[in-house]
C-alpha positions as CSV (number, residue, x, y, z in Angstrom):
1,M,10.7,-29.2,3.2
2,F,12.8,-31.4,5.5
3,A,14.5,-34.7,5.0
4,N,11.5,-36.9,5.8
5,A,7.9,-36.6,6.7
6,A,8.6,-37.1,10.4
7,E,10.9,-34.1,10.4
8,S,8.5,-31.9,8.4
9,R,6.6,-31.0,11.6
10,P,8.2,-27.9,13.0
11,N,9.0,-27.1,16.6
12,I,6.7,-24.4,17.9
13,I,7.5,-21.7,20.4
14,V,5.1,-19.1,21.8
15,F,6.5,-16.2,23.7
16,Y,3.6,-14.6,25.6
17,T,4.2,-11.3,27.3
18,D,2.0,-9.7,30.1
19,D,0.4,-6.3,30.0
20,H,2.8,-5.4,27.1
21,G,1.7,-2.2,25.3
22,H,1.5,-2.0,21.5
23,A,4.3,0.6,21.3
24,D,6.9,-1.3,23.2
25,L,8.8,-3.2,20.5
26,S,11.4,-1.1,18.8
27,C,10.5,-2.8,15.5
28,Q,7.0,-1.1,15.8
29,G,8.8,2.2,15.1
30,V,6.6,4.1,17.6
31,L,9.0,5.1,20.4
32,D,12.8,5.3,20.5
33,D,13.4,4.5,24.2
34,I,12.5,0.8,23.9
35,K,15.3,-1.6,22.9
36,T,14.3,-5.1,21.7
37,P,17.0,-6.2,19.2
38,N,16.2,-9.9,19.5
39,V,12.5,-9.5,18.9
40,D,13.3,-7.1,16.1
41,A,15.5,-9.8,14.5
42,L,12.5,-12.2,14.6
43,A,10.4,-9.6,12.8
44,K,13.3,-8.9,10.3
45,N,13.5,-12.6,9.6
46,G,9.8,-13.1,9.5
47,V,6.6,-11.0,9.9
48,L,5.6,-8.0,11.9
49,A,1.8,-8.3,12.1
50,R,0.7,-4.7,12.3
51,H,-2.9,-5.7,13.3
52,G,-2.4,-8.5,15.8
53,Y,-5.1,-9.0,18.4
54,S,-5.5,-10.9,21.7
55,T,-8.9,-12.3,22.5
56,A,-9.5,-10.2,25.6
57,P,-8.2,-7.0,27.4
58,Q,-7.4,-9.1,30.5
59,C,-5.0,-11.9,31.5
60,V,-7.1,-15.0,32.3
61,P,-9.5,-15.0,29.3
62,S,-6.8,-14.1,26.8
63,R,-4.6,-17.0,28.0
64,A,-7.5,-19.4,27.9
65,G,-8.4,-18.5,24.4
66,L,-4.8,-18.8,23.2
67,L,-4.3,-22.2,24.6
68,I,-7.6,-23.7,23.6
69,G,-7.8,-22.0,20.2
70,K,-11.4,-21.1,20.7
71,F,-13.0,-17.9,21.9
72,Q,-13.1,-18.3,25.7
73,S,-16.7,-17.2,26.2
74,K,-17.7,-20.4,24.4
75,F,-16.5,-22.3,27.5
76,G,-17.3,-19.8,30.2
77,V,-14.0,-18.0,30.8
78,E,-15.0,-14.5,29.7
79,A,-13.2,-12.6,32.4
80,N,-10.9,-12.9,35.5
81,G,-12.7,-14.4,38.4
82,K,-14.9,-16.7,36.2
83,T,-14.9,-20.4,36.9
84,L,-12.2,-22.4,35.1
85,K,-14.4,-25.6,34.9
86,G,-15.0,-24.9,31.2
87,F,-11.3,-24.5,30.5
88,D,-10.6,-27.7,32.4
89,R,-13.0,-29.6,30.1
90,E,-11.4,-28.3,26.9
91,L,-8.4,-29.7,25.1
92,T,-5.4,-27.4,25.0
93,I,-3.2,-27.2,22.0
94,A,-0.5,-28.7,24.3
95,Q,-2.6,-31.8,24.9
96,R,-3.2,-32.2,21.2
97,L,0.5,-31.7,20.4
98,Q,1.6,-34.0,23.2
99,K,-0.7,-36.8,21.9
100,A,0.9,-36.2,18.4
101,G,4.4,-36.9,19.8
102,Y,5.6,-33.4,20.8
103,M,7.5,-32.6,24.0
104,T,5.5,-29.8,25.6
105,A,6.7,-27.4,28.3
106,Q,5.3,-24.4,30.1
107,F,7.3,-21.5,31.6
108,G,6.3,-18.5,33.6
109,K,2.8,-17.2,34.3
110,W,0.0,-19.7,34.1
111,H,-3.0,-18.0,35.7
112,L,-5.4,-20.8,34.8
113,G,-5.4,-22.8,38.0
114,P,-2.8,-24.2,40.5
115,G,0.8,-24.5,39.2
116,P,1.2,-28.2,40.1
117,Q,-1.9,-29.0,38.0
118,I,-0.4,-27.5,34.7
119,T,0.7,-31.0,33.7
120,E,-3.0,-32.0,33.6
121,H,-3.4,-29.6,30.6
122,G,-0.9,-31.3,28.4
123,F,2.5,-29.9,29.5
124,K,5.1,-32.6,30.3
125,H,7.5,-30.1,31.8
126,V,6.6,-27.1,34.0
127,F,8.7,-24.2,35.2
128,N,6.0,-21.9,36.7
129,Q,8.3,-19.1,37.9
130,N,6.7,-15.7,37.7
131,S,8.1,-13.8,40.7
132,G,10.7,-14.0,43.4
133,A,8.5,-16.5,45.4
134,P,8.7,-20.3,45.4
135,F,7.0,-21.8,42.4
136,A,5.9,-25.1,41.0
137,A,8.3,-27.0,38.8
138,N,9.1,-30.5,37.6
139,V,12.2,-29.5,35.7
140,G,15.3,-27.5,36.7
141,L,17.2,-24.7,35.1
142,D,19.5,-27.3,33.6
143,G,16.6,-29.1,32.0
144,T,16.8,-32.2,34.2
145,D,13.7,-33.8,35.7
146,R,12.7,-33.3,39.4
147,E,9.6,-34.2,41.3
148,M,6.9,-31.7,41.0
149,S,7.0,-29.4,44.0
150,N,7.6,-25.8,45.0
151,V,11.2,-24.6,44.5
152,R,13.0,-21.4,45.4
153,P,14.1,-19.2,42.6
154,E,17.8,-19.2,41.6
155,M,17.4,-16.4,39.0
156,Y,15.2,-13.4,38.2
157,H,11.9,-14.9,37.0
158,V,12.3,-13.8,33.4
159,D,15.9,-15.0,33.2
160,G,15.0,-18.3,34.9
161,C,12.3,-19.1,32.4
162,S,14.6,-18.3,29.5
163,R,17.4,-20.5,30.9
164,A,15.1,-23.4,31.6
165,A,13.6,-23.2,28.1
166,A,17.0,-23.1,26.5
167,S,18.1,-26.1,28.5
168,L,15.1,-28.1,27.3
169,I,15.8,-27.2,23.7
170,E,19.3,-28.7,24.2
171,R,17.7,-31.8,25.8
172,Y,15.1,-32.4,23.1
173,K,16.9,-31.1,20.0
174,D,16.2,-34.3,18.2
175,D,12.5,-34.4,19.0
176,P,9.6,-32.0,18.0
177,F,8.8,-29.7,20.9
178,F,6.2,-27.0,21.9
179,L,7.4,-24.3,24.3
180,Y,4.9,-21.9,25.9
181,V,7.1,-19.2,27.4
182,A,4.7,-16.9,29.2
183,Y,6.9,-14.1,30.8
184,R,5.3,-12.2,33.7
185,A,6.6,-8.9,32.2
186,P,6.1,-6.1,32.3
187,H,3.1,-6.8,34.5
188,V,3.3,-5.4,38.1
189,P,4.9,-5.8,40.5
190,L,7.7,-4.1,38.7
191,D,10.9,-5.9,39.8
192,A,13.7,-5.6,37.2
193,P,17.2,-6.3,38.6
194,Q,19.7,-3.4,38.5
195,K,21.6,-4.8,35.5
196,Y,18.6,-4.2,33.3
197,L,17.7,-0.9,34.9
198,D,21.2,0.3,34.1
199,R,20.5,-0.1,30.4
200,F,18.0,2.8,30.6
201,P,19.8,5.8,32.2
202,G,18.5,9.4,32.0
203,K,15.4,11.2,33.0
204,M,12.2,9.3,32.7
205,P,9.4,8.1,35.0
206,Q,10.6,5.3,37.3
207,R,7.8,3.0,36.1
208,R,8.8,3.6,32.5
209,R,12.4,2.6,33.3
210,Q,11.1,-0.5,35.1
211,A,9.0,-1.5,32.1
212,L,11.8,-1.0,29.6
213,A,14.1,-3.0,31.9
214,M,11.7,-5.9,32.3
215,L,11.1,-6.0,28.5
216,S,14.9,-5.9,28.0
217,A,15.1,-9.0,30.1
218,V,12.4,-10.6,27.9
219,D,14.4,-9.6,24.8
220,D,17.5,-11.2,26.3
221,G,15.5,-14.4,26.8
222,V,14.3,-14.4,23.2
223,G,18.0,-14.0,22.2
224,L,19.1,-16.8,24.4
225,I,16.4,-19.2,23.1
226,T,16.9,-18.2,19.4
227,E,20.7,-18.6,19.7
228,T,20.2,-22.1,21.3
229,L,18.0,-23.0,18.3
230,S,20.8,-21.7,15.9
231,Q,23.5,-23.7,17.7
232,N,21.5,-26.9,17.2
233,N,20.6,-26.2,13.6
234,L,16.9,-25.8,14.5
235,T,16.2,-22.2,13.3
236,E,14.6,-23.3,10.1
237,R,12.7,-26.1,11.8
238,T,11.1,-23.8,14.4
239,L,8.0,-21.6,14.1
240,I,8.0,-18.7,16.6
241,F,5.1,-16.5,17.8
242,Y,5.7,-13.4,20.0
243,I,2.4,-12.0,21.3
244,G,1.2,-9.7,24.1
245,D,-1.8,-10.9,26.2
246,N,-3.5,-7.5,26.3
247,G,-2.7,-3.8,26.3
248,A,-0.9,-1.9,29.0
249,P,-2.8,-0.6,32.1
250,L,-2.3,3.2,32.1
251,K,-5.0,4.0,34.8
252,I,-5.5,7.1,32.6
253,H,-3.0,9.3,34.5
254,K,0.1,7.0,34.1
255,R,1.0,7.9,37.7
256,D,4.6,7.3,38.5
257,A,3.8,6.0,42.0
258,P,6.7,4.6,44.1
259,G,7.1,0.8,44.4
260,G,6.1,-1.7,41.7
261,G,2.5,-2.5,42.8
262,P,-0.8,-2.0,41.1
263,G,-1.3,0.9,38.7
264,W,0.4,1.9,35.5
265,D,3.0,-0.8,34.6
266,G,5.2,1.7,32.7
267,S,4.4,0.2,29.3
268,L,2.7,2.3,26.6
269,N,0.0,1.7,24.0
270,D,0.8,4.6,21.6
271,P,-0.6,5.5,19.2
272,L,-3.7,3.5,20.1
273,N,-6.5,4.8,22.2
274,G,-7.4,3.2,25.6
275,E,-5.9,0.6,27.8
276,K,-6.2,-2.8,29.5
277,G,-9.8,-3.4,30.4
278,M,-11.2,-1.9,27.2
279,L,-12.1,-3.3,23.8
280,S,-10.8,-0.2,22.2
281,E,-7.5,-0.7,20.2
282,G,-5.4,0.1,23.2
283,G,-6.9,-2.8,25.2
284,M,-6.3,-5.7,22.9
285,H,-4.3,-4.6,19.8
286,V,-1.0,-6.1,20.8
287,P,2.6,-6.7,19.8
288,F,2.5,-9.7,17.3
289,V,5.5,-11.2,15.5
290,I,5.8,-14.5,13.6
291,S,9.0,-16.1,12.4
292,W,9.8,-19.3,10.5
293,P,13.0,-18.7,8.4
294,G,13.0,-20.8,5.2
295,T,9.2,-21.1,5.1
296,I,7.9,-17.6,5.8
297,P,9.6,-14.9,3.6
298,A,11.6,-12.5,5.7
299,G,11.0,-8.8,6.2
300,Q,7.2,-8.7,5.9
301,V,4.8,-6.2,7.4
302,F,1.4,-8.0,7.4
303,D,-1.5,-5.6,7.4
304,H,-4.5,-7.9,7.6
305,P,-5.9,-8.6,11.2
306,V,-4.7,-11.8,12.9
307,S,-5.6,-13.2,16.2
308,A,-4.0,-15.1,19.1
309,L,-6.7,-17.8,18.3
310,D,-4.7,-18.5,15.1
311,V,-1.8,-20.0,17.1
312,A,-3.6,-23.3,18.0
313,A,-5.1,-23.7,14.5
314,T,-1.7,-23.1,12.9
315,A,0.1,-25.5,15.3
316,A,-2.5,-28.3,14.9
317,E,-2.4,-28.2,11.1
318,L,1.4,-28.1,10.9
319,A,1.6,-31.0,13.4
320,E,-0.8,-33.0,11.2
321,I,-3.4,-33.2,14.0
322,E,-6.9,-34.1,12.9
323,S,-9.5,-31.7,14.0
324,K,-13.3,-31.4,13.6
325,P,-15.4,-28.3,12.9
326,G,-15.7,-26.2,16.0
327,D,-12.4,-27.3,17.5
328,F,-10.7,-24.0,16.6
329,D,-11.9,-20.5,15.9
330,G,-8.6,-19.5,14.3
331,V,-7.0,-20.3,11.0
332,N,-3.6,-21.7,9.8
333,L,-1.7,-18.5,9.1
334,I,1.2,-20.0,7.1
335,P,-0.4,-20.0,3.7
336,Y,-1.2,-16.3,4.1
337,L,2.2,-15.4,5.4
338,S,4.1,-17.5,2.8
339,G,2.2,-15.8,-0.1
340,E,0.2,-18.9,-1.1
341,K,-3.0,-17.1,-0.2
342,K,-3.5,-13.4,-1.0
343,E,-6.7,-12.7,0.8
344,A,-7.3,-11.7,4.4
345,P,-7.2,-14.7,6.9
346,H,-10.4,-13.6,8.6
347,E,-13.7,-12.1,7.3
348,F,-14.0,-10.5,10.7
349,L,-12.8,-10.7,14.3
350,A,-15.2,-10.3,17.3
351,W,-14.9,-9.9,21.0
352,R,-17.2,-9.9,24.1
353,W,-15.8,-9.0,27.5
354,V,-18.1,-8.3,30.5
355,A,-20.2,-5.3,29.4
356,Q,-18.3,-4.6,26.2
357,S,-18.4,-6.1,22.7
358,A,-16.7,-5.3,19.4
359,I,-16.3,-6.5,15.9
360,R,-13.7,-5.6,13.2
361,E,-14.5,-6.3,9.6
362,G,-11.8,-5.1,7.2
363,D,-11.1,-1.5,8.1
364,W,-14.4,-1.0,10.0
365,K,-14.8,-1.5,13.7
366,L,-18.0,-1.4,15.8
367,L,-17.4,-1.0,19.6
368,R,-20.1,-1.3,22.2
369,G,-19.8,-0.5,25.9
370,G,-22.9,-0.6,28.0
371,D,-25.5,1.4,26.1
372,R,-22.8,3.3,24.1
373,E,-21.9,2.5,20.6
374,Y,-19.0,3.7,18.4
375,L,-18.0,3.1,14.8
376,Y,-14.5,3.7,13.5
377,N,-12.6,3.4,10.2
378,L,-9.3,2.0,11.4
379,K,-7.6,2.6,8.1
380,S,-7.9,6.4,8.5
381,D,-8.4,6.5,12.3
382,L,-6.5,3.8,14.1
383,E,-6.5,6.1,17.1
384,E,-10.3,5.8,17.4
385,Q,-10.8,9.6,17.6
386,H,-13.8,10.0,15.3
387,N,-17.1,8.1,16.0
388,L,-18.8,7.7,12.6
389,A,-21.9,5.9,13.8
390,G,-24.1,8.9,13.0
391,E,-22.6,9.3,9.5
392,H,-22.8,5.7,8.5
393,P,-25.7,4.1,10.4
394,E,-26.1,1.4,7.7
395,I,-22.5,0.1,8.4
396,A,-23.2,0.2,12.1
397,D,-26.4,-1.7,11.7
398,R,-24.7,-4.4,9.5
399,L,-21.8,-4.8,11.9
400,R,-24.1,-5.0,14.9
401,Q,-26.2,-7.7,13.3
402,R,-23.1,-9.7,12.5
403,L,-21.7,-9.2,16.0
404,S,-25.1,-10.3,17.4
405,R,-25.1,-13.5,15.3
406,W,-21.6,-14.3,16.5
407,A,-22.4,-13.5,20.1
408,N,-25.4,-15.9,20.0
409,E,-22.8,-18.8,19.9
410,L,-21.3,-17.8,23.2
411,D,-22.2,-18.9,26.7
412,P,-24.4,-17.2,27.7
413,P,-25.6,-16.1,24.3
414,G,-26.1,-12.5,23.2
415,L,-24.3,-9.2,23.1
416,A,-22.9,-7.7,26.2
417,N,-25.5,-5.3,27.4
418,G,-25.0,-4.9,31.1
419,D,-23.8,-1.8,33.0
420,M,-20.1,-1.1,32.8
421,S,-18.0,-0.9,36.0
422,K,-17.1,2.5,37.3
423,A,-13.5,2.0,36.0
424,A,-14.7,1.1,32.5
425,T,-17.2,4.0,32.5
426,D,-14.3,6.4,33.5
427,Y,-12.2,4.9,30.7
428,F,-14.9,5.3,28.0
429,D,-15.7,8.9,29.3
430,F,-12.1,9.9,28.9
431,Y,-10.7,8.0,26.0
432,L,-13.7,7.7,23.7
433,D,-16.0,10.6,24.7
434,G,-13.3,13.2,25.5
435,K,-14.6,14.1,28.9
436,P,-12.2,15.8,31.3
437,V,-10.5,13.4,33.7
438,A,-11.0,13.8,37.5
439,P,-7.8,15.2,39.2
440,L,-5.6,12.7,40.9
441,R,-6.0,12.3,44.6
442,E,-2.8,13.2,46.4
443,V,-0.8,10.1,47.3
444,I,2.9,9.2,47.8
445,V,4.8,10.7,44.8
446,P,8.6,10.5,44.8
447,K,10.5,13.7,44.2
448,S,13.5,12.0,42.7
449,D,13.2,10.7,39.1
450,S,16.2,8.4,39.2
451,A,15.7,4.8,39.8
452,N,19.1,4.7,41.5
453,A,18.4,7.5,44.0
454,E,18.9,6.8,47.7
455,P,15.6,6.6,49.6
456,K,14.7,9.8,51.4
457,P,12.3,10.0,54.3
458,K,9.2,11.9,53.5
459,S,6.1,12.6,55.4
460,S,2.8,11.3,53.9
461,A,-0.7,10.6,54.9
462,S,-0.3,6.9,54.1
463,P,-3.4,4.8,54.6
464,W,-1.3,2.3,56.5
465,T,-0.4,3.0,60.1
466,I,2.8,1.8,61.8
467,R,2.8,0.1,65.3
468,S,5.9,-0.9,67.4
469,G,8.2,0.7,64.9
470,K,9.0,3.6,62.6
471,M,7.9,4.0,59.0
472,N,9.4,6.3,56.4
473,V,7.9,6.8,52.9
474,T,10.8,6.6,50.4
475,S,11.1,6.6,46.6
476,E,11.0,2.8,46.9
477,G,7.8,2.6,49.0
478,L,7.7,2.0,52.8
479,Q,10.8,1.5,55.0
480,I,10.0,0.0,58.4
481,T,12.3,-0.2,61.3
482,P,11.9,-1.1,65.0
483,Q,11.5,1.7,67.6
484,K,14.9,0.7,69.1
485,P,17.7,-1.4,67.6
486,A,17.3,-4.1,70.3
487,E,13.5,-4.0,70.4
488,K,12.1,-7.5,70.8
489,Q,8.6,-6.7,69.6
490,T,8.6,-6.7,65.8
491,P,6.9,-3.8,63.9
492,F,3.8,-4.1,61.9
493,I,1.7,-1.9,59.7
494,T,-2.1,-2.0,60.0
495,R,-5.2,-0.9,58.0
496,N,-8.7,-0.7,59.5
497,G,-12.1,0.1,57.9
498,L,-11.8,-2.4,55.1
499,S,-14.5,-4.5,53.5
500,L,-12.7,-7.4,51.8
501,V,-14.8,-10.3,50.7
502,G,-12.7,-13.5,50.9
503,P,-10.9,-15.3,49.7
504,V,-8.4,-12.5,49.4
505,S,-5.3,-13.0,47.3
506,V,-2.2,-11.3,48.8
507,N,0.8,-10.1,46.8
508,L,3.6,-8.2,48.5
509,V,7.0,-7.1,47.2
510,V,9.5,-6.8,50.0
511,K,13.1,-7.0,51.0
512,T,14.4,-7.5,54.5
513,A,17.7,-7.1,56.4
514,T,16.8,-10.1,58.5
515,S,15.5,-13.6,57.6
516,G,12.2,-14.5,59.2
517,A,8.6,-14.4,58.2
518,I,6.1,-11.9,56.9
519,G,2.9,-12.4,58.9
520,L,-0.6,-11.4,58.0
521,S,-3.3,-11.3,60.6
522,W,-6.8,-10.2,60.1
523,R,-10.1,-9.5,61.9
524,D,-13.4,-9.9,60.3
525,S,-16.7,-8.2,61.1
526,A,-17.6,-10.9,63.7
527,D,-14.3,-10.5,65.6
528,K,-13.8,-8.1,68.4
529,D,-10.0,-8.7,68.5
530,F,-7.3,-10.5,66.4
531,A,-7.6,-14.3,67.0
532,A,-4.4,-16.4,67.0
533,A,-5.9,-18.6,64.3
534,N,-6.4,-15.7,61.9
535,R,-2.8,-15.4,60.9
536,V,-0.6,-16.7,58.0
537,N,3.2,-16.6,57.9
538,V,5.3,-16.7,54.8
539,A,9.1,-17.3,55.1
540,V,11.3,-14.5,53.8
541,E,15.1,-14.5,53.3
542,K,17.5,-11.8,54.2
543,S,18.4,-10.2,50.8
544,E,19.2,-7.0,49.1
545,Q,16.9,-8.1,46.2
546,W,13.1,-7.6,46.1
547,Q,11.1,-10.7,46.9
548,T,7.5,-11.3,45.9
549,I,5.4,-12.8,48.7
550,Q,2.1,-14.5,47.7
551,T,-0.5,-16.1,49.9
552,S,-4.2,-15.7,50.5
553,L,-6.7,-15.0,53.3
554,P,-9.8,-17.2,53.6
555,G,-13.4,-16.5,52.8
556,G,-16.2,-16.1,55.2
557,S,-17.2,-12.9,56.8
558,K,-15.9,-9.6,55.4
559,I,-12.3,-8.8,56.6
560,I,-12.3,-5.3,58.1
561,H,-8.9,-5.0,59.6
562,V,-5.4,-6.3,58.5
563,R,-2.0,-6.3,60.0
564,I,1.3,-7.0,58.1
565,L,4.0,-8.0,60.5
566,V,7.6,-7.9,59.5
567,P,10.9,-9.4,60.8
568,A,13.2,-7.5,63.2
569,G,15.6,-5.1,61.5
570,T,14.8,-3.0,58.4
571,T,12.1,-4.1,56.0
572,S,11.2,-2.3,52.8
573,I,7.8,-2.8,51.2
574,K,7.6,-1.9,47.5
575,S,4.0,-2.8,46.9
576,I,1.0,-4.3,48.6
577,E,-2.0,-5.9,46.9
578,L,-4.9,-7.3,48.8
579,K,-7.3,-8.5,46.1
580,P,-10.7,-9.6,47.3
581,A,-13.1,-12.0,45.5
582,S,-15.2,-9.0,44.7
583,G,-14.8,-5.3,45.4
584,Q,-11.9,-2.8,45.4
585,T,-8.3,-4.0,45.7
586,V,-6.3,-2.6,48.6
587,T,-2.8,-1.4,47.8
588,L,0.1,0.5,49.2
589,T,-1.4,3.8,48.5
590,Q,-5.1,3.2,48.1
């Protein structure tokens, strides 16, 4: 294939997007508002996998499965919030490739432990930017080494990851490399710069415009990286995967709430049924493109199911890494994509996530949620509209038995059979059982459709209360100003009556007219007042751009009262997310 055996091992790049709905690649041919010419070019020069799947309908487990190459419930990472000790004990594909002589690098979202510890999982270089906040890195935008520490972003997070990746390709063009480019897009908070928003004029929901813009930034990044490969004659020496981590969160209503915080991320799963948090097709049937010009014939549409688990197995075999039975649950896809093998890569694919489990065997899929069970023929009913369990009980029985045998290999063993959460129950009621959806509770809803509209004050029963200042609800969120221009006491917003079990992760998207600090103070159930020790401050710079502030509040007693203190001058808050260790997340509007 190449000049010598050493060169026969390809470079490998994995683009991994975040909460990216099935519909949102223009090469899928589902919607015409999405524009992804560079990913389309990958598909044109390679394979569009029509039935590509992630391993879970949620961020943490799907990433763990991808990187280990083994179904994540075998090592205890079934869902967000589970311990990562099992992941830490496993060998990632990066560790295996690094040992085999590959340069390895991680960019963007990690979500599997602290950023500075990414190198412990086989990545030589780390550029962990996934927001506008400081991030862990041991390499710069120009590809040069630096001491691992937190650095301030110089570019929009999607653009920064793309630039750093292209720089490392230039640096290591004569060595085999593995790049894991995990863009935090279009996951909330929605934060696309204006230059990308301007590409999508016209009337549409603001959140849709934001998703299209963020995915356009991703597509630009794919273009920059593939062009860098071309300039260095590496196109035919590089295998590329482009995969989504799970389906888009729609929250049923696809509410176009102001700001970019929790809720619908603007992406779409059409024509699939369901959304993130479900083992229906809309939850884990994701965008999936594979390209290796010169080895994989161009212009293919591959209709057999493939899995994100196949990435590690494919990479290991191509890198000539010895493996033993049980190391990987996926298969090397190249013989199937090159035409060497004609059969389907998998006899079946199976999933278990919290109280849901599913199996796909050929065109048949059995889906279980709590005590509910559904059988679909995906060849005739990809939208999962017709439950055939009553018509074909023998098929349901056979698939259930196969699913049960597979689930007995997991930790803990067995089918998921617990009660579903209220959110999952609502999703199954609406998407799969056709029950009417409860009406939306009235919240802040912007009147203007344009993303460029000037903020206009509007009265609202916001759950946050202003103190020592004025608060306007605008199309961008909350705008906070002092009572008087020369007021010395800085404003803050406050929320009482909470029940947050710590530790509480905090994610704020803000912009301020004055440099200073965003402060968070709290009172727990044992406190009569706000103690000076119960406060954290995060530096914020004067900027017209949105900045993402991330910190955490400690565990202990339940936090019942929170204040968010802002610098003097005008501060805009686009989104608020206070996510407790358990229980309901507190946001800007809920």
